[in-house]
PLY file of the C-alpha trace (Angstrom):
ply
format ascii 1.0
element vertex 73
property float x
property float y
property float z
element edge 72
property int vertex1
property int vertex2
end_header
23.64 -9.54 -35.74
21.41 -7.70 -33.39
17.42 -8.00 -33.68
17.02 -3.90 -34.14
19.46 -4.59 -37.42
17.19 -7.42 -38.82
14.30 -4.93 -38.44
16.21 -2.45 -40.28
17.09 -4.53 -42.97
13.38 -5.52 -43.46
12.49 -1.78 -43.80
15.27 -1.51 -46.20
14.27 -4.47 -48.42
17.13 -6.54 -47.33
17.66 -10.45 -45.61
18.86 -10.83 -42.40
18.70 -13.12 -39.53
19.44 -12.84 -35.76
18.19 -15.64 -33.28
14.51 -16.29 -33.99
13.80 -12.96 -35.88
14.55 -13.32 -39.71
13.58 -11.37 -42.95
13.80 -11.80 -46.81
13.62 -8.30 -47.30
9.93 -8.59 -48.11
8.63 -10.76 -45.07
9.39 -10.78 -41.39
9.32 -13.77 -39.06
9.27 -14.29 -35.23
10.11 -17.95 -35.15
8.11 -19.26 -38.02
5.17 -16.57 -37.62
4.91 -13.94 -40.31
4.94 -10.67 -38.18
5.45 -8.34 -40.97
5.29 -8.05 -44.97
5.71 -5.58 -47.61
2.83 -4.41 -50.16
3.32 -4.54 -53.71
3.94 -0.59 -53.48
6.76 -1.20 -50.87
4.64 -0.30 -47.69
5.46 -2.20 -44.54
2.74 -3.59 -42.35
3.30 -5.16 -39.06
0.86 -7.49 -37.76
0.07 -6.71 -34.02
0.81 -10.16 -31.98
1.12 -8.34 -28.66
-0.94 -8.30 -25.42
-2.87 -5.41 -26.59
-2.89 -5.97 -30.62
-5.63 -7.34 -32.57
-3.53 -10.36 -33.85
-3.58 -11.92 -30.50
-0.88 -12.37 -28.17
1.87 -15.09 -28.99
4.80 -14.97 -26.57
6.94 -12.05 -24.94
9.63 -12.68 -27.34
7.40 -12.12 -30.40
5.93 -8.88 -28.94
9.38 -7.49 -28.63
9.72 -8.59 -32.14
6.69 -6.92 -33.35
7.57 -3.58 -31.42
10.68 -3.37 -33.25
9.28 -3.90 -36.49
6.78 -0.95 -35.60
9.81 1.12 -35.24
11.07 0.62 -38.46
8.06 0.07 -40.45
0 1
1 2
2 3
3 4
4 5
5 6
6 7
7 8
8 9
9 10
10 11
11 12
12 13
13 14
14 15
15 16
16 17
17 18
18 19
19 20
20 21
21 22
22 23
23 24
24 25
25 26
26 27
27 28
28 29
29 30
30 31
31 32
32 33
33 34
34 35
35 36
36 37
37 38
38 39
39 40
40 41
41 42
42 43
43 44
44 45
45 46
46 47
47 48
48 49
49 50
50 51
51 52
52 53
53 54
54 55
55 56
56 57
57 58
58 59
59 60
60 61
61 62
62 63
63 64
64 65
65 66
66 67
67 68
68 69
69 70
70 71
71 72
């Protein structure tokens, strides 16, 4: 499975995994770091761990994962 599909399935509320990106449908992890979650009203929230984000830069791979999450949130 590709990372794009994992992000899309997170947005749809379904579990998926590809390499170091995984979701249980509610939360989205890059490695062991939660980069996305779902509110009680079903809204998707992405934590910005990119170089320009407020969460602080973690890694280039996590930045790519965050970018995918933003596309689907």
